[in-house]
Structure formats: structure tokens, C-alpha cells
C-alpha positions in Angstrom: 76.4 118.0 100.2 76.4 120.4 97.3 76.8 123.3 99.7 79.9 121.6 101.2 81.4 121.1 97.8 80.7 124.7 96.8 82.2 126.0 100.1 85.3 123.9 99.6 85.8 125.2 96.1 85.3 128.8 97.3 87.8 128.2 100.1 90.3 126.7 97.5 89.8 129.9 95.4 90.6 132.0 98.5 93.7 130.0 99.4 94.8 129.4 95.9 97.0 126.6 94.7 98.9 126.3 98.0 99.4 123.4 100.4 96.5 124.7 102.5 94.2 125.1 99.4 95.0 121.5 98.3 94.3 120.2 101.8 90.9 121.8 101.7 90.1 120.0 98.5 91.4 116.7 99.8 89.3 117.1 103.0 86.1 117.8 100.9 86.8 114.8 98.7 87.3 112.6 101.7 84.2 113.8 103.4 82.1 113.3 100.3 83.5 109.8 99.8 82.9 108.8 103.4 79.3 110.0 103.3 78.2 108.8 99.9 76.9 105.2 99.9 78.2 102.8 97.3 75.9 101.1 94.9 76.2 97.9 96.8 75.2 99.6 100.1 72.3 101.3 98.4 71.0 97.9 97.2 71.5 96.3 100.6 69.5 99.2 102.2 66.7 98.7 99.6 66.7 94.9 100.3 66.4 95.4 104.0 63.6 98.0 103.6 61.7 95.6 101.3 62.0 92.7 103.8 60.8 95.0 106.7 57.9 96.2 104.7 56.8 92.6 104.1 57.0 91.9 107.8 60.4 90.2 107.8 63.0 90.5 110.5 65.9 92.8 110.4 68.3 90.1 111.4 67.9 86.3 111.0 69.3 83.8 113.4 72.3 81.8 112.1 71.3 78.6 110.4 67.7 79.6 109.8 66.3 80.1 106.3 
């Protein structure tokens, strides 16, 4: 992801402070936001991994505990 950010900044430097240059920065920011997990998602992933390592199921049937 760092390479994407660096490439976006280089492209902005080439295009300058123009509509196109700003669109490049917006696109990079949107891409990074879409592909960066939130803290909540990271915790959920860790919880699922922990359950699977302990032999649990990925999904539980509704109403079962």
C-alpha cells in the first residue's frame, strides 16, 4: 500500500494542483480507505481466528449457544 501512496503522490506532483491532480489524490485516499480494515474488523477477524484455532465453528446456528 505504501507503493500506491508514493505513486499517487508522484502523479500529483506531475499533474500539479489541477482538477486531475486532485482526482488522483482522492482516488488514492478512497482506495486506501476501502482496503484498510477498521479496528472493529481487525478485532472480529482475531476473534474468529481464535475460535477456529480452538476447534470452534465459523458460523453458529441461530438460537444455539
